[in-house]
N, CA, C and O atoms as a DFTB+ gen file, in Angstrom:
676 C
 N C O
     1  1      -6.687      -5.601     -32.998
     2  2      -6.494      -4.616     -31.811
     3  2      -5.076      -4.809     -31.032
     4  3      -4.744      -5.915     -30.605
     5  1      -4.398      -3.838     -30.907
     6  2      -3.189      -3.870     -30.294
     7  2      -3.218      -3.202     -29.086
     8  3      -3.627      -2.041     -29.056
     9  1      -2.765      -3.885     -27.869
    10  2      -2.906      -3.268     -26.312
    11  2      -1.576      -3.079     -26.297
    12  3      -0.783      -3.673     -27.028
    13  1      -1.246      -2.097     -25.315
    14  2      -0.109      -1.720     -25.085
    15  2      -0.207      -1.660     -23.649
    16  3      -1.204      -1.174     -23.115
    17  1       0.927      -2.199     -22.875
    18  2       0.929      -2.081     -21.268
    19  2       1.455      -0.959     -20.696
    20  3       2.455      -0.554     -21.289
    21  1       1.120      -0.314     -19.736
    22  2       1.772       1.017     -19.481
    23  2       3.264       0.496     -18.486
    24  3       3.308      -0.550     -17.839
    25  1       4.089       1.244     -18.559
    26  2       5.338       0.908     -17.776
    27  2       5.526       2.583     -16.983
    28  3       5.285       3.686     -17.473
    29  1       6.029       2.235     -15.641
    30  2       6.454       3.455     -14.899
    31  2       7.424       4.258     -15.461
    32  3       8.402       3.739     -16.000
    33  1       7.274       5.550     -15.404
    34  2       8.209       6.483     -16.025
    35  2       9.635       6.275     -15.475
    36  3       9.761       5.745     -14.371
    37  1      10.584       6.613     -16.097
    38  2      12.253       6.293     -15.838
    39  2      12.617       6.849     -14.448
    40  3      13.505       6.343     -13.762
    41  1      11.789       8.063     -14.011
    42  2      12.115       8.473     -12.622
    43  2      11.587       7.614     -11.730
    44  3      12.163       7.326     -10.681
    45  1      10.345       7.097     -12.114
    46  2       9.582       6.426     -11.024
    47  2      10.420       4.868     -11.101
    48  3      10.201       4.131     -10.139
    49  1      11.150       4.454     -11.944
    50  2      11.698       3.108     -12.088
    51  2      12.812       3.303     -11.321
    52  3      13.070       2.387     -10.539
    53  1      13.725       4.488     -11.336
    54  2      14.977       4.752     -10.610
    55  2      14.810       4.827      -9.276
    56  3      15.491       4.199      -8.465
    57  1      13.633       5.824      -8.920
    58  2      13.389       5.754      -7.246
    59  2      13.069       4.130      -6.784
    60  3      13.600       3.606      -5.805
    61  1      12.263       3.566      -7.532
    62  2      12.155       2.270      -6.999
    63  2      13.136       1.320      -6.760
    64  3      13.166       0.627      -5.742
    65  1      14.067       1.256      -7.811
    66  2      15.509       0.995      -7.764
    67  2      16.297       1.271      -6.557
    68  3      16.815       0.401      -5.856
    69  1      16.353       2.512      -6.364
    70  2      17.100       2.988      -5.323
    71  2      16.760       2.799      -3.814
    72  3      17.559       2.849      -2.880
    73  1      15.228       2.541      -3.750
    74  2      14.521       2.292      -2.662
    75  2      14.572       0.365      -2.351
    76  3      14.408      -0.290      -1.322
    77  1      14.820       0.038      -3.521
    78  2      15.204      -1.563      -3.159
    79  2      16.362      -1.791      -2.765
    80  3      16.557      -2.572      -1.833
    81  1      17.547      -1.039      -3.512
    82  2      18.806      -1.178      -3.071
    83  2      19.171      -0.671      -1.754
    84  3      20.066      -1.204      -1.099
    85  1      18.470       0.407      -1.314
    86  2      18.857       1.001      -0.002
    87  2      18.281      -0.196       0.940
    88  3      18.862      -0.417       2.002
    89  1      17.221      -0.923       0.591
    90  2      16.941      -1.917       1.757
    91  2      17.988      -2.898       2.386
    92  3      17.952      -3.270       3.558
    93  1      18.996      -3.297       1.390
    94  2      19.983      -4.166       2.030
    95  2      21.054      -3.293       2.740
    96  3      21.874      -3.924       3.407
    97  1      21.182      -1.877       2.700
    98  2      22.247      -0.961       3.256
    99  2      21.712      -0.349       4.672
   100  3      22.169       0.735       5.036
   101  1      20.726      -1.046       5.494
   102  2      20.165      -0.148       6.514
   103  2      19.253      -1.212       7.400
   104  3      18.623      -2.088       6.807
   105  1      19.216      -1.124       8.540
   106  2      18.466      -1.794       9.407
   107  2      16.838      -1.712       8.416
   108  3      16.478      -1.032       7.454
   109  1      16.276      -2.627       9.135
   110  2      14.999      -2.873       8.458
   111  2      13.907      -1.943       9.091
   112  3      13.590      -2.066      10.274
   113  1      13.388      -1.083       8.330
   114  2      12.519      -0.130       8.507
   115  2      11.337       0.162       7.793
   116  3      11.417      -0.355       6.679
   117  1      10.184       0.819       7.967
   118  2       9.154       0.965       7.261
   119  2       9.020       2.420       6.753
   120  3       7.897       2.666       6.313
   121  1       9.824       3.348       6.716
   122  2       9.888       4.642       6.385
   123  2       9.082       4.791       4.950
   124  3       8.148       5.577       4.796
   125  1       9.557       3.972       3.993
   126  2       9.161       4.328       2.751
   127  2       7.633       3.913       2.383
   128  3       6.964       4.347       1.445
   129  1       7.213       2.851       3.480
   130  2       5.536       2.361       3.276
   131  2       4.992       3.755       4.167
   132  3       4.063       4.451       3.758
   133  1       5.607       3.981       5.223
   134  2       4.886       5.137       5.834
   135  2       4.606       6.318       5.027
   136  3       3.481       6.809       4.937
   137  1       5.809       6.837       4.348
   138  2       5.762       7.943       3.490
   139  2       4.776       7.719       2.434
   140  3       3.846       8.519       2.331
   141  1       4.876       6.677       1.600
   142  2       3.669       6.125       0.629
   143  2       2.267       6.247       0.879
   144  3       1.427       6.631       0.065
   145  1       1.987       5.738       2.576
   146  2       0.651       5.765       3.063
   147  2       0.349       7.321       3.303
   148  3      -0.805       7.735       3.190
   149  1       1.325       8.108       3.609
   150  2       0.892       9.582       4.023
   151  2       0.603      10.454       2.630
   152  3      -0.157      11.419       2.548
   153  1       1.263       9.974       1.740
   154  2       1.181      10.434       0.256
   155  2      -0.462      10.370      -0.427
   156  3      -1.057      11.201      -1.113
   157  1      -0.848       9.141       0.037
   158  2      -2.017       8.773      -0.434
   159  2      -3.155       9.066       0.390
   160  3      -4.300       9.053      -0.061
   161  1      -2.858       9.347       1.664
   162  2      -3.958      10.004       2.183
   163  2      -4.057      11.426       1.957
   164  3      -5.182      11.925       1.963
   165  1      -2.906      12.249       1.732
   166  2      -2.952      13.519       1.142
   167  2      -3.684      13.480      -0.333
   168  3      -4.539      14.323      -0.607
   169  1      -3.355      12.599      -1.135
   170  2      -3.948      12.928      -2.416
   171  2      -5.433      12.563      -2.346
   172  3      -6.167      13.253      -3.054
   173  1      -5.910      11.756      -1.733
   174  2      -7.321      11.073      -1.421
   175  2      -8.238      11.962      -0.399
   176  3      -9.467      12.009      -0.358
   177  1      -7.268      12.670       0.432
   178  2      -8.046      13.198       1.587
   179  2      -8.577      12.293       2.720
   180  3      -9.175      12.738       3.700
   181  1      -8.336      11.109       2.530
   182  2      -8.655      10.396       3.428
   183  2      -7.979       9.999       4.806
   184  3      -6.750      10.063       4.782
   185  1      -8.556       9.597       6.011
   186  2      -7.782       9.609       7.136
   187  2      -6.908       8.245       7.263
   188  3      -5.896       8.190       7.963
   189  1      -7.362       7.256       6.583
   190  2      -6.791       5.968       6.542
   191  2      -6.143       5.519       5.105
   192  3      -6.705       5.804       4.048
   193  1      -4.920       4.796       5.161
   194  2      -4.592       4.463       3.984
   195  2      -3.472       3.273       4.292
   196  3      -2.600       3.425       5.148
   197  1      -3.603       2.080       3.496
   198  2      -2.646       1.100       3.816
   199  2      -2.086       0.512       2.602
   200  3      -2.882       0.149       1.736
   201  1      -0.767       0.356       2.403
   202  2      -0.085      -0.099       1.198
   203  2       0.131      -1.526       1.461
   204  3       0.644      -1.917       2.509
   205  1      -0.359      -2.520       0.267
   206  2      -0.018      -3.934       0.109
   207  2       0.594      -4.279      -0.808
   208  3       0.768      -3.382      -1.633
   209  1       1.114      -5.434      -1.100
   210  2       1.754      -5.721      -2.293
   211  2       1.103      -5.840      -3.696
   212  3       1.677      -6.063      -4.762
   213  1      -0.083      -5.662      -3.493
   214  2      -1.148      -5.620      -4.857
   215  2      -2.550      -5.389      -4.471
   216  3      -3.013      -5.312      -3.333
   217  1      -3.216      -5.282      -5.727
   218  2      -4.837      -5.224      -5.301
   219  2      -5.147      -6.661      -5.101
   220  3      -5.894      -6.957      -4.168
   221  1      -4.740      -7.438      -5.741
   222  2      -5.267      -8.777      -5.299
   223  2      -5.125      -9.057      -3.845
   224  3      -6.034      -9.625      -3.238
   225  1      -3.907      -8.645      -3.195
   226  2      -3.865      -9.015      -1.665
   227  2      -4.790      -8.033      -0.932
   228  3      -5.221      -8.422       0.154
   229  1      -5.145      -6.860      -1.349
   230  2      -5.932      -6.162      -0.821
   231  2      -7.387      -6.766      -0.660
   232  3      -7.995      -6.807       0.410
   233  1      -7.807      -7.180      -1.747
   234  2      -8.963      -7.811      -1.897
   235  2      -9.011      -9.246      -1.301
   236  3     -10.045      -9.683      -0.795
   237  1      -8.130      -9.796      -1.359
   238  2      -7.858     -11.196      -0.443
   239  2      -7.855     -10.981       1.076
   240  3      -8.208     -11.888       1.829
   241  1      -7.481      -9.856       1.500
   242  2      -7.238      -9.482       3.003
   243  2      -8.849      -9.257       3.170
   244  3      -9.350      -9.996       4.017
   245  1      -9.668      -8.441       2.565
   246  2     -10.941      -8.206       2.881
   247  2     -11.962      -9.601       2.749
   248  3     -12.767      -9.964       3.607
   249  1     -11.717     -10.206       1.551
   250  2     -12.565     -11.427       1.394
   251  2     -12.289     -12.649       2.381
   252  3     -13.105     -13.537       2.627
   253  1     -10.919     -12.539       2.939
   254  2     -10.807     -13.640       3.917
   255  2     -11.150     -13.496       5.129
   256  3     -10.729     -14.315       5.946
   257  1     -12.099     -12.292       5.600
   258  2     -12.822     -11.807       6.691
   259  2     -14.314     -11.761       6.494
   260  3     -15.075     -11.161       7.253
   261  1     -14.708     -12.483       5.351
   262  2     -16.093     -12.466       4.961
   263  2     -16.709     -14.033       5.038
   264  3     -16.021     -15.049       4.942
   265  1     -18.068     -13.992       5.221
   266  2     -18.800     -15.298       5.268
   267  2     -19.555     -15.216       4.125
   268  3     -19.903     -16.325       3.720
   269  1     -19.952     -14.233       3.426
   270  2     -20.616     -13.925       2.164
   271  2     -22.180     -13.838       2.600
   272  3     -22.475     -13.824       3.795
   273  1     -23.059     -13.785       1.695
   274  2     -22.812     -13.898       0.084
   275  2     -22.168     -12.410      -0.096
   276  3     -22.516     -11.468       0.616
   277  1     -21.246     -12.312      -1.071
   278  2     -20.810     -11.000      -1.836
   279  2     -21.823     -10.687      -3.256
   280  3     -22.496     -11.514      -3.871
   281  1     -21.702      -9.473      -3.482
   282  2     -22.478      -9.004      -4.458
   283  2     -21.530      -8.261      -5.570
   284  3     -20.641      -7.557      -5.091
   285  1     -21.587      -8.311      -6.542
   286  2     -20.669      -7.746      -7.949
   287  2     -21.477      -7.283      -8.973
   288  3     -22.328      -8.061      -9.405
   289  1     -21.385      -6.185      -9.444
   290  2     -22.144      -5.619     -10.745
   291  2     -22.056      -6.785     -11.807
   292  3     -20.932      -7.209     -12.077
   293  1     -23.185      -7.346     -12.442
   294  2     -23.220      -8.180     -13.687
   295  2     -22.275      -7.675     -14.635
   296  3     -21.641      -8.514     -15.273
   297  1     -22.012      -6.179     -14.896
   298  2     -21.001      -5.916     -16.024
   299  2     -20.222      -5.005     -15.330
   300  3     -20.469      -4.612     -14.190
   301  1     -19.145      -4.618     -16.115
   302  2     -17.905      -3.572     -15.638
   303  2     -17.438      -3.640     -14.469
   304  3     -17.112      -2.634     -13.839
   305  1     -17.324      -5.027     -13.942
   306  2     -16.404      -4.966     -12.531
   307  2     -15.358      -5.604     -12.806
   308  3     -15.032      -5.738     -13.986
   309  1     -14.726      -6.050     -11.950
   310  2     -13.142      -6.605     -12.349
   311  2     -13.346      -7.948     -12.033
   312  3     -13.986      -8.336     -11.055
   313  1     -12.779      -8.687     -12.899
   314  2     -13.048     -10.162     -12.887
   315  2     -12.244     -10.747     -11.597
   316  3     -12.651     -11.823     -11.160
   317  1     -11.344     -10.245     -11.072
   318  2     -10.568     -10.497      -9.679
   319  2     -11.751     -10.719      -8.456
   320  3     -11.554     -11.497      -7.522
   321  1     -12.673     -10.134      -8.563
   322  2     -13.821     -10.128      -7.603
   323  2     -14.199     -11.461      -7.522
   324  3     -14.088     -12.086      -6.467
   325  1     -14.719     -12.045      -8.738
   326  2     -15.213     -13.303      -8.900
   327  2     -14.183     -14.387      -8.416
   328  3     -14.496     -15.280      -7.629
   329  1     -13.075     -14.252      -8.889
   330  2     -11.824     -15.450      -8.934
   331  2     -11.596     -15.500      -7.480
   332  3     -11.812     -16.586      -6.942
   333  1     -11.166     -14.443      -6.695
   334  2     -11.028     -14.428      -5.530
   335  2     -12.009     -15.101      -4.468
   336  3     -11.697     -15.930      -3.613
   337  1     -13.251     -14.562      -4.716
   338  2     -14.453     -15.136      -3.926
   339  2     -14.442     -16.612      -4.161
   340  3     -14.321     -17.389      -3.213
   341  1     -14.562     -17.017      -5.381
   342  2     -14.247     -18.465      -5.541
   343  2     -13.365     -19.333      -4.815
   344  3     -13.496     -20.500      -4.445
   345  1     -12.368     -18.436      -4.687
   346  2     -11.280     -19.231      -3.931
   347  2     -11.341     -19.307      -2.412
   348  3     -10.594     -19.988      -1.709
   349  1     -12.310     -18.534      -2.010
   350  2     -12.622     -18.661      -0.341
   351  2     -14.181     -19.155      -0.339
   352  3     -14.833     -19.061       0.701
   353  1     -14.621     -19.558      -1.251
   354  2     -15.928     -20.573      -1.315
   355  2     -17.027     -19.599      -1.203
   356  3     -18.179     -19.983      -0.999
   357  1     -16.724     -18.368      -1.326
   358  2     -18.014     -17.208      -1.387
   359  2     -19.161     -17.204      -2.298
   360  3     -18.915     -17.191      -3.504
   361  1     -20.193     -17.212      -1.962
   362  2     -21.469     -17.074      -2.976
   363  2     -21.408     -15.906      -3.627
   364  3     -21.405     -14.892      -2.929
   365  1     -21.358     -15.794      -4.816
   366  2     -21.321     -14.515      -5.634
   367  2     -22.806     -14.346      -6.045
   368  3     -23.439     -15.328      -6.434
   369  1     -23.350     -13.163      -5.969
   370  2     -24.574     -12.568      -6.417
   371  2     -24.287     -11.239      -7.370
   372  3     -23.497     -10.371      -6.998
   373  1     -24.788     -11.181      -8.255
   374  2     -24.937     -10.392      -9.523
   375  2     -25.851      -9.403      -9.280
   376  3     -27.032      -9.711      -9.123
   377  1     -25.417      -8.026      -9.215
   378  2     -26.511      -6.778      -9.255
   379  2     -26.807      -6.458     -10.477
   380  3     -25.851      -6.190     -11.205
   381  1     -28.065      -6.399     -11.004
   382  2     -28.123      -6.054     -12.513
   383  2     -27.791      -4.688     -12.725
   384  3     -28.093      -3.951     -11.787
   385  1     -27.159      -4.067     -13.872
   386  2     -26.576      -2.945     -14.258
   387  2     -27.203      -2.631     -15.555
   388  3     -27.671      -3.494     -16.298
   389  1     -27.195      -1.263     -15.820
   390  2     -27.148      -0.922     -17.297
   391  2     -25.778      -0.299     -17.602
   392  3     -25.362       0.704     -17.021
   393  1     -25.089      -0.983     -18.585
   394  2     -23.720      -0.786     -19.162
   395  2     -22.907      -0.536     -18.028
   396  3     -22.091       0.382     -17.955
   397  1     -23.154      -1.402     -17.111
   398  2     -22.124      -1.463     -15.883
   399  2     -22.468      -0.477     -14.971
   400  3     -21.796      -0.437     -13.941
   401  1     -23.432       0.391     -15.126
   402  2     -23.615       1.322     -14.125
   403  2     -24.791       0.917     -13.019
   404  3     -25.938       0.710     -13.417
   405  1     -24.510       0.834     -11.871
   406  2     -25.353       0.430     -10.695
   407  2     -26.412       1.684     -10.339
   408  3     -26.083       2.823     -10.009
   409  1     -27.717       1.182     -10.491
   410  2     -28.439       2.230     -10.107
   411  2     -28.956       2.068      -8.442
   412  3     -29.319       0.985      -7.981
   413  1     -28.923       3.138      -7.778
   414  2     -29.179       2.963      -6.424
   415  2     -30.535       2.360      -5.825
   416  3     -30.717       1.709      -4.796
   417  1     -31.458       2.811      -6.851
   418  2     -32.933       2.082      -6.556
   419  2     -32.872       0.431      -6.690
   420  3     -33.184      -0.351      -5.792
   421  1     -32.496       0.148      -7.747
   422  2     -32.146      -1.464      -8.159
   423  2     -31.303      -1.832      -7.084
   424  3     -31.662      -2.860      -6.508
   425  1     -30.443      -1.368      -6.719
   426  2     -29.424      -1.915      -5.430
   427  2     -30.030      -2.220      -4.064
   428  3     -29.620      -3.157      -3.379
   429  1     -31.056      -1.374      -3.668
   430  2     -31.518      -1.000      -2.692
   431  2     -32.683      -2.231      -2.752
   432  3     -32.863      -2.890      -1.728
   433  1     -33.406      -2.503      -3.872
   434  2     -34.446      -3.701      -3.764
   435  2     -33.493      -4.866      -3.602
   436  3     -33.775      -5.681      -2.722
   437  1     -32.240      -5.087      -4.436
   438  2     -31.602      -6.496      -4.417
   439  2     -31.395      -6.565      -2.934
   440  3     -31.832      -7.544      -2.330
   441  1     -30.648      -5.428      -2.176
   442  2     -30.123      -5.679      -0.841
   443  2     -31.405      -6.150       0.147
   444  3     -31.301      -7.080       0.946
   445  1     -32.474      -5.456      -0.015
   446  2     -33.805      -6.160       0.461
   447  2     -34.129      -7.672       0.338
   448  3     -34.366      -8.423       1.284
   449  1     -34.107      -7.931      -0.696
   450  2     -34.238      -9.284      -1.075
   451  2     -33.189     -10.336      -0.664
   452  3     -33.490     -11.334      -0.009
   453  1     -31.977     -10.064      -1.074
   454  2     -30.767     -11.235      -1.209
   455  2     -29.917     -10.765       0.523
   456  3     -29.349     -11.614       1.209
   457  1     -30.005      -9.619       0.830
   458  2     -29.091      -9.414       2.024
   459  2     -27.902      -9.916       1.957
   460  3     -27.595     -10.799       2.758
   461  1     -27.046      -9.496       1.060
   462  2     -25.649      -9.970       0.700
   463  2     -24.944      -9.160       2.069
   464  3     -25.445      -8.327       2.824
   465  1     -23.488      -9.809       2.046
   466  2     -22.814      -9.157       3.535
   467  2     -22.155      -8.023       2.869
   468  3     -22.143      -6.999       3.552
   469  1     -21.532      -7.932       1.562
   470  2     -20.710      -7.003       1.076
   471  2     -21.054      -6.682      -0.367
   472  3     -21.867      -7.417      -0.925
   473  1     -20.550      -5.712      -0.999
   474  2     -20.870      -5.372      -2.352
   475  2     -19.199      -4.852      -2.629
   476  3     -18.553      -4.156      -1.845
   477  1     -18.780      -5.316      -3.768
   478  2     -17.451      -5.040      -4.310
   479  2     -17.616      -4.367      -6.042
   480  3     -17.941      -4.892      -7.107
   481  1     -17.263      -3.150      -5.699
   482  2     -17.377      -2.361      -7.261
   483  2     -16.105      -1.734      -7.465
   484  3     -15.253      -1.709      -6.577
   485  1     -15.940      -1.222      -8.610
   486  2     -14.794      -0.229      -8.922
   487  2     -15.482       1.021      -8.895
   488  3     -16.707       1.111      -8.812
   489  1     -14.642       2.050      -8.970
   490  2     -15.233       3.327      -9.010
   491  2     -15.856       3.913     -10.341
   492  3     -16.654       4.826     -10.552
   493  1     -15.203       3.061     -11.122
   494  2     -15.393       3.556     -12.859
   495  2     -16.065       1.926     -13.501
   496  3     -15.268       1.007     -13.684
   497  1     -17.415       1.751     -13.765
   498  2     -17.726       0.442     -14.471
   499  2     -16.674       0.336     -15.785
   500  3     -16.392       1.209     -16.606
   501  1     -16.255      -0.894     -15.694
   502  2     -15.314      -1.315     -16.699
   503  2     -14.290      -0.301     -16.857
   504  3     -13.814      -0.129     -17.979
   505  1     -13.810       0.535     -15.673
   506  2     -12.979       1.594     -15.708
   507  2     -13.244       2.601     -16.824
   508  3     -12.326       3.082     -17.488
   509  1     -14.298       2.850     -16.974
   510  2     -14.633       3.939     -18.165
   511  2     -15.797       4.778     -17.467
   512  3     -15.610       5.967     -17.211
   513  1     -16.892       4.199     -17.191
   514  2     -18.011       5.214     -16.642
   515  2     -18.254       5.244     -15.150
   516  3     -18.402       4.210     -14.500
   517  1     -18.289       6.417     -14.642
   518  2     -18.178       6.993     -13.522
   519  2     -19.469       6.334     -12.732
   520  3     -20.637       6.479     -13.092
   521  1     -19.053       5.622     -11.648
   522  2     -20.439       4.845     -10.907
   523  2     -20.937       6.129     -10.016
   524  3     -20.157       7.038      -9.730
   525  1     -22.246       6.119      -9.624
   526  2     -22.810       6.753      -8.648
   527  2     -22.471       6.518      -7.020
   528  3     -23.307       6.358      -6.131
   529  1     -21.005       6.542      -6.876
   530  2     -20.293       6.073      -5.652
   531  2     -20.933       6.467      -4.178
   532  3     -21.333       5.695      -3.306
   533  1     -20.908       7.731      -4.174
   534  2     -21.594       8.225      -2.915
   535  2     -22.974       7.506      -2.648
   536  3     -23.158       6.876      -1.607
   537  1     -23.940       7.625      -3.636
   538  2     -25.199       7.027      -3.552
   539  2     -25.196       5.729      -3.174
   540  3     -25.951       5.405      -2.258
   541  1     -24.333       4.715      -3.813
   542  2     -24.017       3.450      -3.621
   543  2     -23.863       3.237      -2.251
   544  3     -24.619       2.518      -1.598
   545  1     -22.672       3.989      -1.686
   546  2     -22.081       4.089      -0.540
   547  2     -23.438       4.196       0.602
   548  3     -23.487       3.369       1.513
   549  1     -24.316       5.072       0.500
   550  2     -25.526       5.706       1.224
   551  2     -26.510       4.365       1.176
   552  3     -27.161       4.272       2.216
   553  1     -26.716       3.533       0.424
   554  2     -27.488       2.581       0.055
   555  2     -26.895       1.223       1.200
   556  3     -27.515       0.630       2.083
   557  1     -25.435       1.070       0.718
   558  2     -24.938       0.105       1.549
   559  2     -25.014       0.405       2.867
   560  3     -25.246      -0.548       3.610
   561  1     -24.866       1.596       3.410
   562  2     -24.753       2.097       4.847
   563  2     -26.419       1.874       5.287
   564  3     -26.568       1.311       6.372
   565  1     -27.550       2.221       4.623
   566  2     -28.648       2.094       4.949
   567  2     -29.064       0.623       5.204
   568  3     -29.940       0.353       6.025
   569  1     -28.340      -0.432       4.396
   570  2     -29.010      -1.726       4.591
   571  2     -27.699      -2.614       5.267
   572  3     -27.761      -3.841       5.184
   573  1     -26.879      -2.174       5.730
   574  2     -25.885      -3.111       6.721
   575  2     -24.976      -3.654       5.676
   576  3     -24.481      -4.727       6.021
   577  1     -24.627      -3.254       4.556
   578  2     -24.011      -3.800       3.715
   579  2     -22.420      -3.276       3.450
   580  3     -22.166      -2.213       2.884
   581  1     -21.485      -4.137       3.918
   582  2     -20.066      -3.560       3.504
   583  2     -19.619      -3.312       1.942
   584  3     -19.639      -4.126       1.019
   585  1     -19.281      -2.172       1.933
   586  2     -19.038      -1.389       0.406
   587  2     -17.540      -1.579       0.490
   588  3     -16.870      -1.138       1.424
   589  1     -16.952      -2.386      -0.728
   590  2     -15.514      -2.383      -1.205
   591  2     -15.240      -1.882      -2.254
   592  3     -15.518      -2.638      -3.185
   593  1     -14.708      -0.708      -2.636
   594  2     -14.555       0.093      -3.816
   595  2     -13.117      -0.076      -4.190
   596  3     -12.185       0.344      -3.504
   597  1     -12.991      -0.741      -5.360
   598  2     -11.575      -0.605      -5.856
   599  2     -11.400       0.571      -6.583
   600  3     -11.719       0.614      -7.771
   601  1     -10.849       1.692      -5.899
   602  2     -10.698       3.025      -6.200
   603  2      -9.514       3.529      -7.189
   604  3      -9.252       4.710      -7.416
   605  1      -8.856       2.408      -7.729
   606  2      -7.602       2.808      -8.066
   607  2      -7.727       3.639      -9.331
   608  3      -6.812       4.376      -9.698
   609  1      -8.799       3.522      -9.952
   610  2      -8.775       4.395     -11.211
   611  2      -9.490       5.835     -10.987
   612  3      -9.890       6.568     -11.891
   613  1      -9.568       6.090      -9.575
   614  2     -10.353       7.358      -9.291
   615  2      -9.295       8.238      -8.515
   616  3      -9.320       9.466      -8.586
   617  1      -8.267       7.471      -7.692
   618  2      -7.225       8.468      -7.143
   619  2      -6.798       9.372      -7.538
   620  3      -6.226       9.262      -8.623
   621  1      -6.838      10.611      -6.941
   622  2      -6.602      12.246      -7.550
   623  2      -7.604      12.699      -8.242
   624  3      -7.343      13.562      -9.080
   625  1      -8.927      12.275      -8.093
   626  2      -9.905      12.747      -8.762
   627  2      -9.971      14.278      -8.680
   628  3      -9.995      14.667      -7.513
   629  1     -10.008      15.310      -9.657
   630  2      -9.615      16.724      -9.445
   631  2     -11.041      17.057      -8.870
   632  3     -11.052      18.228      -8.489
   633  1     -12.081      16.512      -8.704
   634  2     -13.673      16.994      -8.097
   635  2     -13.492      16.526      -6.739
   636  3     -14.133      17.008      -5.805
   637  1     -12.627      15.586      -6.598
   638  2     -12.764      14.909      -5.133
   639  2     -14.105      14.232      -4.580
   640  3     -14.532      14.009      -3.447
   641  1     -14.576      14.007      -5.858
   642  2     -16.006      12.977      -5.635
   643  2     -15.856      11.615      -5.381
   644  3     -16.724      10.882      -4.908
   645  1     -14.472      11.230      -5.784
   646  2     -14.148       9.612      -5.675
   647  2     -12.755       9.474      -5.307
   648  3     -11.895      10.166      -5.851
   649  1     -12.465       8.559      -4.351
   650  2     -13.122       7.210      -4.053
   651  2     -14.025       7.991      -2.787
   652  3     -13.714       9.135      -2.456
   653  1     -14.902       7.431      -2.272
   654  2     -15.621       7.675      -1.073
   655  2     -15.015       6.883       0.197
   656  3     -14.820       5.667       0.194
   657  1     -14.724       7.813       1.372
   658  2     -14.224       7.287       2.575
   659  2     -15.330       6.298       3.264
   660  3     -16.524       6.588       3.351
   661  1     -14.835       5.272       3.666
   662  2     -15.768       4.303       4.219
   663  2     -15.515       3.711       5.390
   664  3     -16.330       2.927       5.876
   665  1     -14.372       4.005       5.982
   666  2     -13.892       3.822       7.542
   667  2     -14.385       4.739       8.571
   668  3     -14.496       5.922       8.247
   669  1     -14.661       4.426       9.617
   670  2     -15.046       5.506      10.617
   671  2     -13.706       6.517      10.948
   672  3     -12.522       6.196      11.047
   673  1     -14.395       7.969      11.093
   674  2     -13.359       8.861      11.095
   675  2     -13.583       9.192      12.617
   676  3     -12.859      10.011      13.184
């Protein structure tokens, strides 16, 4: 099997280079960040968006504020969830899935038995199969569980069903 890595387009690389070069030629500002966050809000339809240096940084920011335990899918999740949880010494609980898909009924049963503080998922199990994110969100809301969704694979979903807005409006 031969795997290929994605590379930003030539136009995107030029814009990134121009932005980087400009940083040394002006007083320090954050208009690029503000413009990026506004663009993300526009694409996702969400009220809130924050740009950080990486997905790892975003997950670390969230997990550094949790006491645990955290719940993750037994299949189809992102390995970084477990690695970062271990870094913070958080207990990891696996929710059973069927081929990576979380079934809200199963999730609700596990929430009642285990009482995790949070659930970390990707919008697409294994970045391939769509999770029932709205139902998962409702289950989390009903049980007082914080839902953390890696929505990178679903940004710009033409149907607008993903990602789910979880911050107060």
